[in-house]
VODRENDO-315492 format. One record per residue (C-alpha): residue in three letters; x, y, z. Coordinates in Angstrom, 3 decimals. Layout:
<atom><type>ALA</type><u>X</u><v>Y</v><w>Z</w></atom>
...
//
This chain:
<atom><type>MET</type><u>0.000</u><v>0.000</v><w>0.000</w></atom>
<atom><type>PRO</type><u>1.349</u><v>3.484</v><w>-0.755</w></atom>
<atom><type>THR</type><u>0.782</u><v>4.879</v><w>2.752</w></atom>
<atom><type>ALA</type><u>0.077</u><v>3.678</v><w>6.270</w></atom>
<atom><type>ALA</type><u>-3.467</u><v>5.052</v><w>5.953</w></atom>
<atom><type>ASP</type><u>-4.004</u><v>2.947</v><w>2.831</w></atom>
<atom><type>ALA</type><u>-2.720</u><v>-0.131</v><w>4.648</w></atom>
<atom><type>ARG</type><u>-5.030</u><v>0.437</v><w>7.612</w></atom>
<atom><type>LEU</type><u>-8.013</u><v>0.866</v><w>5.281</w></atom>
<atom><type>GLU</type><u>-7.161</u><v>-2.377</v><w>3.481</w></atom>
<atom><type>VAL</type><u>-7.111</u><v>-4.283</v><w>6.763</w></atom>
<atom><type>ALA</type><u>-10.368</u><v>-2.681</v><w>7.953</w></atom>
<atom><type>ARG</type><u>-11.995</u><v>-3.723</v><w>4.687</w></atom>
<atom><type>LEU</type><u>-10.751</u><v>-7.291</v><w>5.105</w></atom>
<atom><type>ILE</type><u>-12.211</u><v>-7.491</v><w>8.599</w></atom>
<atom><type>GLY</type><u>-15.413</u><v>-5.776</v><w>7.471</w></atom>
<atom><type>ARG</type><u>-15.861</u><v>-8.224</v><w>4.625</w></atom>
<atom><type>GLN</type><u>-15.398</u><v>-11.121</v><w>7.047</w></atom>
<atom><type>VAL</type><u>-18.139</u><v>-9.781</v><w>9.350</w></atom>
<atom><type>GLN</type><u>-20.487</u><v>-9.068</v><w>6.453</w></atom>
<atom><type>ARG</type><u>-19.968</u><v>-12.523</v><w>4.983</w></atom>
<atom><type>LYS</type><u>-20.326</u><v>-14.286</v><w>8.339</w></atom>
<atom><type>PRO</type><u>-22.220</u><v>-12.181</v><w>10.921</w></atom>
<atom><type>ASP</type><u>-21.285</u><v>-14.567</v><w>13.740</w></atom>
<atom><type>SER</type><u>-17.577</u><v>-14.425</v><w>12.944</w></atom>
<atom><type>VAL</type><u>-14.959</u><v>-15.162</v><w>15.575</w></atom>
<atom><type>LEU</type><u>-12.282</u><v>-12.471</v><w>15.378</w></atom>
<atom><type>GLY</type><u>-8.833</u><v>-12.626</v><w>16.890</w></atom>
<atom><type>LEU</type><u>-7.789</u><v>-9.116</v><w>17.890</w></atom>
<atom><type>ALA</type><u>-4.458</u><v>-7.432</v><w>18.557</w></atom>
<atom><type>THR</type><u>-3.389</u><v>-4.387</v><w>20.533</w></atom>
<atom><type>GLY</type><u>-0.537</u><v>-1.888</v><w>20.425</w></atom>
<atom><type>SER</type><u>-0.158</u><v>1.225</v><w>18.306</w></atom>
<atom><type>THR</type><u>-0.559</u><v>-0.463</v><w>14.896</w></atom>
<atom><type>PRO</type><u>-4.251</u><v>-1.533</v><w>15.097</w></atom>
<atom><type>VAL</type><u>-5.600</u><v>1.718</v><w>16.573</w></atom>
<atom><type>GLY</type><u>-6.339</u><v>3.222</v><w>13.164</w></atom>
<atom><type>VAL</type><u>-7.958</u><v>-0.007</v><w>11.982</w></atom>
<atom><type>TYR</type><u>-10.311</u><v>-0.001</v><w>14.957</w></atom>
<atom><type>ALA</type><u>-11.221</u><v>3.636</v><w>14.307</w></atom>
<atom><type>LEU</type><u>-12.155</u><v>2.720</v><w>10.735</w></atom>
<atom><type>LEU</type><u>-14.240</u><v>-0.252</v><w>11.878</w></atom>
<atom><type>ALA</type><u>-16.085</u><v>1.995</v><w>14.345</w></atom>
<atom><type>GLU</type><u>-16.787</u><v>4.456</v><w>11.539</w></atom>
<atom><type>MET</type><u>-18.074</u><v>1.648</v><w>9.306</w></atom>
<atom><type>HIS</type><u>-20.364</u><v>0.537</v><w>12.121</w></atom>
<atom><type>ALA</type><u>-21.626</u><v>4.111</v><w>12.678</w></atom>
<atom><type>ARG</type><u>-22.518</u><v>4.322</v><w>8.974</w></atom>
<atom><type>GLY</type><u>-24.573</u><v>1.139</v><w>9.279</w></atom>
<atom><type>GLU</type><u>-22.160</u><v>-0.949</v><w>7.223</w></atom>
<atom><type>LEU</type><u>-21.141</u><v>-3.390</v><w>9.974</w></atom>
<atom><type>ASP</type><u>-23.142</u><v>-5.176</v><w>12.661</w></atom>
<atom><type>PHE</type><u>-21.052</u><v>-6.742</v><w>15.432</w></atom>
<atom><type>SER</type><u>-23.966</u><v>-7.974</v><w>17.555</w></atom>
<atom><type>ARG</type><u>-23.238</u><v>-11.639</v><w>16.789</w></atom>
<atom><type>VAL</type><u>-19.450</u><v>-11.392</v><w>16.641</w></atom>
<atom><type>THR</type><u>-17.187</u><v>-13.053</v><w>19.207</w></atom>
<atom><type>SER</type><u>-13.654</u><v>-11.810</v><w>19.803</w></atom>
<atom><type>PHE</type><u>-10.533</u><v>-13.222</v><w>21.430</w></atom>
<atom><type>ASN</type><u>-7.559</u><v>-11.023</v><w>22.152</w></atom>
<atom><type>LEU</type><u>-4.023</u><v>-12.280</v><w>21.811</w></atom>
<atom><type>ASP</type><u>-2.598</u><v>-11.319</v><w>25.174</w></atom>
<atom><type>GLU</type><u>-2.653</u><v>-9.405</v><w>28.451</w></atom>
<atom><type>TYR</type><u>-0.140</u><v>-8.256</v><w>31.043</w></atom>
<atom><type>VAL</type><u>0.116</u><v>-10.260</v><w>34.254</w></atom>
<atom><type>GLY</type><u>-0.595</u><v>-8.339</v><w>37.438</w></atom>
<atom><type>ILE</type><u>-2.794</u><v>-5.509</v><w>36.174</w></atom>
<atom><type>GLY</type><u>-6.569</u><v>-5.449</v><w>36.101</w></atom>
<atom><type>PRO</type><u>-9.016</u><v>-4.325</v><w>33.398</w></atom>
<atom><type>GLU</type><u>-9.338</u><v>-0.839</v><w>34.907</w></atom>
<atom><type>HIS</type><u>-5.611</u><v>-0.146</v><w>34.500</w></atom>
<atom><type>PRO</type><u>-5.096</u><v>2.284</v><w>31.574</w></atom>
<atom><type>ALA</type><u>-2.283</u><v>0.112</v><w>30.187</w></atom>
<atom><type>SER</type><u>-4.301</u><v>-3.127</v><w>30.302</w></atom>
<atom><type>TYR</type><u>-5.466</u><v>-4.532</v><w>27.017</w></atom>
<atom><type>ARG</type><u>-9.071</u><v>-4.801</v><w>28.214</w></atom>
<atom><type>TYR</type><u>-8.977</u><v>-1.049</v><w>28.814</w></atom>
<atom><type>TYR</type><u>-7.358</u><v>-0.531</v><w>25.391</w></atom>
<atom><type>MET</type><u>-9.998</u><v>-2.604</v><w>23.601</w></atom>
<atom><type>ASP</type><u>-12.870</u><v>-0.887</v><w>25.409</w></atom>
<atom><type>GLU</type><u>-11.557</u><v>2.566</v><w>24.554</w></atom>
<atom><type>ASN</type><u>-10.516</u><v>1.897</v><w>20.960</w></atom>
<atom><type>LEU</type><u>-13.221</u><v>-0.470</v><w>19.751</w></atom>
<atom><type>PHE</type><u>-15.703</u><v>-2.228</v><w>22.017</w></atom>
<atom><type>ARG</type><u>-17.478</u><v>0.884</v><w>23.332</w></atom>
<atom><type>ARG</type><u>-17.754</u><v>2.232</v><w>19.795</w></atom>
<atom><type>ILE</type><u>-19.512</u><v>-0.769</v><w>18.247</w></atom>
<atom><type>ASN</type><u>-22.424</u><v>-3.014</v><w>19.197</w></atom>
<atom><type>ILE</type><u>-20.450</u><v>-6.114</v><w>20.179</w></atom>
<atom><type>ARG</type><u>-21.781</u><v>-7.833</v><w>23.300</w></atom>
<atom><type>ARG</type><u>-19.352</u><v>-7.571</v><w>26.178</w></atom>
<atom><type>GLU</type><u>-19.932</u><v>-11.183</v><w>27.160</w></atom>
<atom><type>ASN</type><u>-18.666</u><v>-12.158</v><w>23.698</w></atom>
<atom><type>THR</type><u>-15.336</u><v>-10.338</v><w>24.122</w></atom>
<atom><type>TYR</type><u>-12.583</u><v>-12.468</v><w>25.608</w></atom>
<atom><type>LEU</type><u>-9.167</u><v>-11.410</v><w>26.873</w></atom>
<atom><type>PRO</type><u>-6.724</u><v>-13.288</v><w>29.079</w></atom>
<atom><type>ASP</type><u>-7.145</u><v>-12.386</v><w>32.747</w></atom>
<atom><type>GLY</type><u>-3.934</u><v>-10.833</v><w>34.011</w></atom>
<atom><type>MET</type><u>-5.150</u><v>-11.114</v><w>37.603</w></atom>
<atom><type>THR</type><u>-5.920</u><v>-14.834</v><w>37.583</w></atom>
<atom><type>ALA</type><u>-4.581</u><v>-16.832</v><w>40.512</w></atom>
<atom><type>ASP</type><u>-4.198</u><v>-19.945</v><w>38.355</w></atom>
<atom><type>ILE</type><u>-2.334</u><v>-19.041</v><w>35.185</w></atom>
<atom><type>PRO</type><u>-1.946</u><v>-22.584</v><w>33.774</w></atom>
<atom><type>GLY</type><u>-5.615</u><v>-23.363</v><w>34.419</w></atom>
<atom><type>HIS</type><u>-6.709</u><v>-20.048</v><w>32.928</w></atom>
<atom><type>CYS</type><u>-4.602</u><v>-20.627</v><w>29.809</w></atom>
<atom><type>ALA</type><u>-6.160</u><v>-24.053</v><w>29.289</w></atom>
<atom><type>ALA</type><u>-9.623</u><v>-22.549</v><w>29.750</w></atom>
<atom><type>TYR</type><u>-8.836</u><v>-19.820</v><w>27.200</w></atom>
<atom><type>GLU</type><u>-7.872</u><v>-22.437</v><w>24.624</w></atom>
<atom><type>GLU</type><u>-11.064</u><v>-24.340</v><w>25.365</w></atom>
<atom><type>ALA</type><u>-13.161</u><v>-21.173</v><w>24.966</w></atom>
<atom><type>ILE</type><u>-11.682</u><v>-20.657</v><w>21.491</w></atom>
<atom><type>ARG</type><u>-12.520</u><v>-24.258</v><w>20.581</w></atom>
<atom><type>ARG</type><u>-16.074</u><v>-23.925</v><w>21.903</w></atom>
<atom><type>ALA</type><u>-16.547</u><v>-20.807</v><w>19.784</w></atom>
<atom><type>GLY</type><u>-15.643</u><v>-22.808</v><w>16.688</w></atom>
<atom><type>GLY</type><u>-12.113</u><v>-21.456</v><w>16.240</w></atom>
<atom><type>ILE</type><u>-10.947</u><v>-18.077</v><w>15.033</w></atom>
<atom><type>ASP</type><u>-12.065</u><v>-17.042</v><w>11.554</w></atom>
<atom><type>LEU</type><u>-9.724</u><v>-14.071</v><w>11.134</w></atom>
<atom><type>GLN</type><u>-6.755</u><v>-13.250</v><w>13.325</w></atom>
<atom><type>LEU</type><u>-5.394</u><v>-9.701</v><w>13.248</w></atom>
<atom><type>LEU</type><u>-1.673</u><v>-9.458</v><w>13.987</w></atom>
<atom><type>GLY</type><u>1.125</u><v>-6.966</v><w>14.302</w></atom>
<atom><type>VAL</type><u>4.819</u><v>-7.760</v><w>14.434</w></atom>
<atom><type>GLY</type><u>7.360</u><v>-6.637</v><w>17.009</w></atom>
<atom><type>GLY</type><u>10.749</u><v>-5.277</v><w>16.130</w></atom>
<atom><type>ASN</type><u>12.300</u><v>-8.612</v><w>17.071</w></atom>
<atom><type>GLY</type><u>9.752</u><v>-10.600</v><w>15.041</w></atom>
<atom><type>HIS</type><u>7.355</u><v>-11.553</v><w>17.810</w></atom>
<atom><type>ILE</type><u>3.678</u><v>-12.153</v><w>17.081</w></atom>
<atom><type>ALA</type><u>1.346</u><v>-11.824</v><w>20.053</w></atom>
<atom><type>PHE</type><u>3.972</u><v>-11.980</v><w>22.816</w></atom>
<atom><type>ASN</type><u>5.737</u><v>-15.013</v><w>21.392</w></atom>
<atom><type>GLU</type><u>9.313</u><v>-13.830</v><w>21.703</w></atom>
<atom><type>PRO</type><u>12.223</u><v>-15.178</v><w>19.616</w></atom>
<atom><type>GLY</type><u>12.848</u><v>-18.791</v><w>20.535</w></atom>
<atom><type>SER</type><u>9.179</u><v>-19.549</v><w>21.223</w></atom>
<atom><type>SER</type><u>8.038</u><v>-22.959</v><w>20.092</w></atom>
<atom><type>LEU</type><u>6.205</u><v>-22.783</v><w>16.792</w></atom>
<atom><type>ALA</type><u>3.731</u><v>-25.275</v><w>18.279</w></atom>
<atom><type>SER</type><u>3.170</u><v>-23.303</v><w>21.497</w></atom>
<atom><type>ARG</type><u>-0.246</u><v>-22.735</v><w>23.059</w></atom>
<atom><type>THR</type><u>-1.658</u><v>-20.016</v><w>25.331</w></atom>
<atom><type>ARG</type><u>0.744</u><v>-19.651</v><w>28.233</w></atom>
<atom><type>LEU</type><u>2.819</u><v>-17.374</v><w>30.468</w></atom>
<atom><type>LYS</type><u>5.726</u><v>-15.612</v><w>28.747</w></atom>
<atom><type>THR</type><u>8.494</u><v>-13.327</v><w>29.953</w></atom>
<atom><type>LEU</type><u>9.015</u><v>-10.279</v><w>27.758</w></atom>
<atom><type>ALA</type><u>12.309</u><v>-9.833</v><w>25.944</w></atom>
<atom><type>PRO</type><u>14.249</u><v>-6.671</v><w>26.870</w></atom>
<atom><type>GLN</type><u>13.539</u><v>-5.109</v><w>23.440</w></atom>
<atom><type>THR</type><u>9.802</u><v>-5.717</v><w>23.765</w></atom>
<atom><type>ALA</type><u>9.763</u><v>-4.292</v><w>27.293</w></atom>
<atom><type>ALA</type><u>11.621</u><v>-1.204</v><w>26.080</w></atom>
<atom><type>ASP</type><u>9.276</u><v>-0.785</v><w>23.101</w></atom>
<atom><type>ASN</type><u>6.149</u><v>-1.039</v><w>25.266</w></atom>
<atom><type>ALA</type><u>7.316</u><v>0.984</v><w>28.252</w></atom>
<atom><type>ARG</type><u>5.924</u><v>4.156</v><w>26.676</w></atom>
<atom><type>PHE</type><u>2.393</u><v>2.912</v><w>27.349</w></atom>
<atom><type>PHE</type><u>2.955</u><v>3.005</v><w>31.128</w></atom>
<atom><type>PRO</type><u>2.922</u><v>6.278</v><w>33.113</w></atom>
<atom><type>ASP</type><u>5.725</u><v>4.821</v><w>35.217</w></atom>
<atom><type>PRO</type><u>7.828</u><v>2.538</v><w>32.967</w></atom>
<atom><type>THR</type><u>9.530</u><v>1.027</v><w>36.010</w></atom>
<atom><type>LYS</type><u>6.197</u><v>-0.558</v><w>36.977</w></atom>
<atom><type>MET</type><u>5.608</u><v>-2.226</v><w>33.622</w></atom>
<atom><type>PRO</type><u>4.965</u><v>-5.970</v><w>34.075</w></atom>
<atom><type>LEU</type><u>7.565</u><v>-8.247</v><w>32.527</w></atom>
<atom><type>HIS</type><u>5.210</u><v>-11.209</v><w>32.297</w></atom>
<atom><type>VAL</type><u>2.211</u><v>-11.715</v><w>30.038</w></atom>
<atom><type>ILE</type><u>-0.377</u><v>-14.316</v><w>29.133</w></atom>
<atom><type>THR</type><u>-0.329</u><v>-14.823</v><w>25.384</w></atom>
<atom><type>MET</type><u>-1.819</u><v>-17.058</v><w>22.749</w></atom>
<atom><type>GLY</type><u>0.854</u><v>-19.388</v><w>21.433</w></atom>
<atom><type>VAL</type><u>2.193</u><v>-19.546</v><w>17.905</w></atom>
<atom><type>GLY</type><u>0.326</u><v>-22.811</v><w>17.397</w></atom>
<atom><type>THR</type><u>-2.891</u><v>-21.182</v><w>18.603</w></atom>
<atom><type>VAL</type><u>-2.458</u><v>-18.277</v><w>16.173</w></atom>
<atom><type>MET</type><u>-1.734</u><v>-20.626</v><w>13.288</w></atom>
<atom><type>GLU</type><u>-5.057</u><v>-22.413</v><w>13.763</w></atom>
<atom><type>ALA</type><u>-6.984</u><v>-19.291</v><w>12.690</w></atom>
<atom><type>ARG</type><u>-8.598</u><v>-19.780</v><w>9.295</w></atom>
<atom><type>GLN</type><u>-7.059</u><v>-16.518</v><w>8.071</w></atom>
<atom><type>CYS</type><u>-4.245</u><v>-14.408</v><w>9.508</w></atom>
<atom><type>VAL</type><u>-3.934</u><v>-10.730</v><w>8.591</w></atom>
<atom><type>LEU</type><u>-0.732</u><v>-9.006</v><w>9.664</w></atom>
<atom><type>LEU</type><u>-0.379</u><v>-5.232</v><w>9.421</w></atom>
<atom><type>ALA</type><u>3.011</u><v>-3.508</v><w>9.568</w></atom>
<atom><type>THR</type><u>3.754</u><v>0.099</v><w>8.719</w></atom>
<atom><type>GLY</type><u>6.646</u><v>2.511</v><w>8.989</w></atom>
<atom><type>ALA</type><u>10.356</u><v>2.491</v><w>8.323</w></atom>
<atom><type>ASN</type><u>11.056</u><v>1.049</v><w>11.788</w></atom>
<atom><type>LYS</type><u>9.548</u><v>-2.260</v><w>10.614</w></atom>
<atom><type>THR</type><u>11.582</u><v>-2.487</v><w>7.375</w></atom>
<atom><type>ASP</type><u>14.247</u><v>-4.904</v><w>8.603</w></atom>
<atom><type>ILE</type><u>11.980</u><v>-7.300</v><w>10.453</w></atom>
<atom><type>VAL</type><u>9.463</u><v>-7.360</v><w>7.582</w></atom>
<atom><type>ALA</type><u>12.196</u><v>-8.454</v><w>5.179</w></atom>
<atom><type>ARG</type><u>13.307</u><v>-11.143</v><w>7.613</w></atom>
<atom><type>PHE</type><u>9.920</u><v>-12.692</v><w>8.311</w></atom>
<atom><type>VAL</type><u>8.494</u><v>-12.413</v><w>4.799</w></atom>
<atom><type>GLU</type><u>11.490</u><v>-13.518</v><w>2.742</w></atom>
<atom><type>GLY</type><u>13.874</u><v>-15.087</v><w>5.243</w></atom>
<atom><type>PRO</type><u>13.869</u><v>-18.666</v><w>6.515</w></atom>
<atom><type>VAL</type><u>11.146</u><v>-19.955</v><w>8.801</w></atom>
<atom><type>SER</type><u>12.644</u><v>-19.864</v><w>12.268</w></atom>
<atom><type>ALA</type><u>11.499</u><v>-19.891</v><w>15.873</w></atom>
<atom><type>PHE</type><u>13.889</u><v>-16.976</v><w>16.340</w></atom>
<atom><type>VAL</type><u>11.711</u><v>-14.884</v><w>13.998</w></atom>
<atom><type>PRO</type><u>8.279</u><v>-16.094</v><w>15.157</w></atom>
<atom><type>ALA</type><u>6.338</u><v>-14.135</v><w>12.507</w></atom>
<atom><type>SER</type><u>8.132</u><v>-16.145</v><w>9.822</w></atom>
<atom><type>VAL</type><u>5.849</u><v>-19.083</v><w>10.649</w></atom>
<atom><type>LEU</type><u>3.129</u><v>-17.266</v><w>8.677</w></atom>
<atom><type>GLN</type><u>4.939</u><v>-18.457</v><w>5.541</w></atom>
<atom><type>LEU</type><u>3.443</u><v>-21.866</v><w>6.401</w></atom>
<atom><type>HIS</type><u>-0.125</u><v>-20.606</v><w>6.876</w></atom>
<atom><type>PRO</type><u>-2.486</u><v>-21.463</v><w>3.987</w></atom>
<atom><type>ASN</type><u>-4.261</u><v>-18.096</v><w>4.174</w></atom>
<atom><type>ALA</type><u>-1.971</u><v>-15.397</v><w>5.549</w></atom>
<atom><type>VAL</type><u>-2.293</u><v>-11.821</v><w>4.272</w></atom>
<atom><type>ILE</type><u>0.562</u><v>-9.395</v><w>4.964</w></atom>
<atom><type>VAL</type><u>-0.444</u><v>-5.748</v><w>4.528</w></atom>
<atom><type>LEU</type><u>2.417</u><v>-3.218</v><w>4.390</w></atom>
<atom><type>ASP</type><u>2.963</u><v>0.378</v><w>3.489</w></atom>
<atom><type>GLU</type><u>5.826</u><v>1.354</v><w>1.172</w></atom>
<atom><type>ALA</type><u>8.066</u><v>2.254</v><w>4.094</w></atom>
<atom><type>ALA</type><u>7.750</u><v>-1.136</v><w>5.775</w></atom>
<atom><type>ALA</type><u>8.186</u><v>-2.948</v><w>2.445</w></atom>
<atom><type>ALA</type><u>11.320</u><v>-1.053</v><w>1.401</w></atom>
<atom><type>LYS</type><u>13.752</u><v>-3.973</v><w>1.783</w></atom>
<atom><type>LEU</type><u>11.642</u><v>-6.735</v><w>0.228</w></atom>
<atom><type>VAL</type><u>13.549</u><v>-8.252</v><w>-2.693</w></atom>
<atom><type>ASN</type><u>10.395</u><v>-9.325</v><w>-4.537</w></atom>
<atom><type>SER</type><u>8.352</u><v>-6.187</v><w>-3.848</w></atom>
<atom><type>GLU</type><u>7.690</u><v>-5.504</v><w>-7.530</w></atom>
<atom><type>TYR</type><u>6.256</u><v>-8.975</v><w>-7.975</w></atom>
<atom><type>TYR</type><u>4.040</u><v>-8.574</v><w>-4.905</w></atom>
<atom><type>ARG</type><u>2.646</u><v>-5.318</v><w>-6.317</w></atom>
<atom><type>TRP</type><u>2.041</u><v>-6.984</v><w>-9.683</w></atom>
<atom><type>VAL</type><u>0.174</u><v>-9.847</v><w>-8.008</w></atom>
<atom><type>TYR</type><u>-1.985</u><v>-7.444</v><w>-6.014</w></atom>
<atom><type>ASP</type><u>-2.829</u><v>-5.361</v><w>-9.076</w></atom>
<atom><type>HIS</type><u>-3.830</u><v>-8.468</v><w>-11.059</w></atom>
<atom><type>LYS</type><u>-5.892</u><v>-10.300</v><w>-8.460</w></atom>
<atom><type>PRO</type><u>-9.146</u><v>-11.748</v><w>-9.829</w></atom>
<atom><type>ALA</type><u>-12.255</u><v>-9.866</v><w>-8.772</w></atom>
<atom><type>TRP</type><u>-13.305</u><v>-12.534</v><w>-6.258</w></atom>
<atom><type>GLN</type><u>-10.043</u><v>-12.120</v><w>-4.332</w></atom>
<atom><type>ARG</type><u>-10.271</u><v>-8.357</v><w>-3.968</w></atom>
<atom><type>VAL</type><u>-11.346</u><v>-6.532</v><w>-0.828</w></atom>
//
């Protein structure tokens, strides 16, 4: 996509088409700075009467351990502010890991079971960290991993510290869906924008599949869509071919 705004619109259209095609879709949702614009677009589409989320179920990728939903840096708070309060999704159909649970292993198993009971995730929205993590699956994570406790890598902690009023109180542990959990989604849509993602985009899109670049596992997914702006795509060797493919997609494949 030429710009970050174009990339966000493309992803919003993909999600919107999923909800229109299947009103009871199960969406996997991400947090962080990248999806904010996508959620704003989805809220606008809902306000215009284009999208009805009343039958949608959502599962978020992750949550910090040790902070509750009222904490302004929690992902429940983020989702409420950026999306859930702006659309007509039922709160009881929105699932996030519980960072305050007293039984993390039991809670993780229950989260996996809730996804199975819902019929699995139809579309999983993803971002990618500067070190290649998806969800909070840091480099070295098993490509077959399930929802579990993870310790943040120093780079991830440094990148996310800006979201905490006092960075010294940022949790270093999270509950996250595993790579294997993510890969079971029927479609994965990863959005990356900006020159700061150039190097990692080149590594996970065109480099070898490796647990040390967790996002590279998407090369093995049968229906993974990677949406980039020109800045993020700057180091892709085959970028001209990717543009040619996009421009010549058959009508039924277009957003």
